[in-house]
MIDREN-283348 format. One line per 4 residues: number of its first residue (from 1); their letters; for each residue x, y, z of N, C-alpha, C. Coordinates in nm, 4 decimals, padded with zeros to 6 digits, always signed. Layout:
N
NUM> a> X:Y:Z:X:Y:Z:X:Y:Z; ...
This chain:
32
1> xxxx> +10.6458:+09.0080:+08.6494:+10.5937:+09.1334:+08.6502:+10.6299:+09.2108:+08.7779; +10.6429:+09.3442:+08.7616:+10.6807:+09.4279:+08.8808:+10.5536:+09.5045:+08.9204; +10.5059:+09.4722:+09.0328:+10.3904:+09.5408:+09.0820:+10.4114:+09.6556:+09.1771; +10.5453:+09.6747:+09.2078:+10.5794:+09.7867:+09.2929:+10.5588:+09.9203:+09.2218
5> xxxx> +10.5137:+10.0125:+09.2984:+10.4927:+10.1478:+09.2305:+10.6204:+10.2137:+09.2176; +10.6353:+10.2750:+09.0998:+10.7619:+10.3562:+09.0782:+10.7385:+10.4932:+09.1507; +10.8405:+10.5666:+09.1660:+10.8348:+10.6913:+09.2352:+10.7358:+10.7884:+09.1602; +10.7358:+10.7764:+09.0292:+10.6406:+10.8637:+08.9488:+10.5046:+10.8272:+08.9789
9> xxxx> +10.4762:+10.6924:+08.9827:+10.3375:+10.6556:+09.0245:+10.3023:+10.7005:+09.1677; +10.3960:+10.6932:+09.2507:+10.3629:+10.7349:+09.3893:+10.3397:+10.8851:+09.3915; +10.4104:+10.9658:+09.3231:+10.3907:+11.1114:+09.3137:+10.2441:+11.1364:+09.2540; +10.2191:+11.0705:+09.1499:+10.0866:+11.0834:+09.0769:+09.9715:+11.0501:+09.1805
13> xxxx> +09.9869:+10.9383:+09.2567:+09.8845:+10.8973:+09.3535:+09.8762:+10.9955:+09.4631; +09.9845:+11.0548:+09.5072:+09.9753:+11.1483:+09.6131:+09.9054:+11.2729:+09.5572; +09.9343:+11.3209:+09.4374:+09.8702:+11.4337:+09.3778:+09.7239:+11.4151:+09.3708; +09.6802:+11.2969:+09.3185:+09.5443:+11.2793:+09.2991:+09.4696:+11.2757:+09.4313
17> xxxx> +09.5362:+11.2106:+09.5285:+09.4611:+11.1909:+09.6563:+09.4492:+11.3371:+09.7195; +09.5528:+11.4279:+09.7121:+09.5451:+11.5633:+09.7699:+09.4335:+11.6486:+09.6950; +09.4384:+11.6213:+09.5578:+09.3320:+11.6950:+09.4752:+09.1913:+11.6444:+09.5125; +09.1707:+11.5237:+09.5412:+09.0386:+11.4657:+09.5752:+09.0004:+11.5361:+09.7162
21> xxxx> +09.0948:+11.5275:+09.8122:+09.0615:+11.5824:+09.9361:+09.0272:+11.7269:+09.9321; +09.0946:+11.8070:+09.8516:+09.0656:+11.9494:+09.8364:+08.9471:+11.9847:+09.7645; +08.9348:+11.9245:+09.6460:+08.8262:+11.9621:+09.5544:+08.6964:+11.8769:+09.5659; +08.7122:+11.7489:+09.5933:+08.5885:+11.6641:+09.5748:+08.5255:+11.6447:+09.7134
25> xxxx> +08.6052:+11.6354:+09.8270:+08.5402:+11.6148:+09.9570:+08.4569:+11.7277:+09.9896; +08.4750:+11.8513:+09.9694:+08.3746:+11.9613:+09.9976:+08.2434:+11.9435:+09.9312; +08.2589:+11.8958:+09.8022:+08.1408:+11.8793:+09.7195:+08.0522:+11.7688:+09.7786; +08.1125:+11.6623:+09.8219:+08.0410:+11.5537:+09.8797:+07.9666:+11.5899:+10.0157
29> xxxx> +08.0427:+11.6722:+10.0999:+07.9875:+11.7235:+10.2104:+07.8640:+11.8147:+10.1838; +07.8707:+11.8880:+10.0892:+07.7562:+11.9824:+10.0455:+07.6398:+11.8950:+09.9966; +07.6613:+11.7897:+09.9338:+07.5556:+11.7070:+09.8732:+07.4807:+11.6331:+09.9749; +07.5427:+11.6027:+10.0880:+07.4678:+11.5240:+10.1924:+07.3667:+11.6024:+10.2530
């Protein structure tokens, strides 16, 4: 099995991470 991330997976991971930092992090800070 190949466990290495494909470029597509890396792009998706980067997009999800940046979305989380922009959209979710501020909500978490407000909730505290």
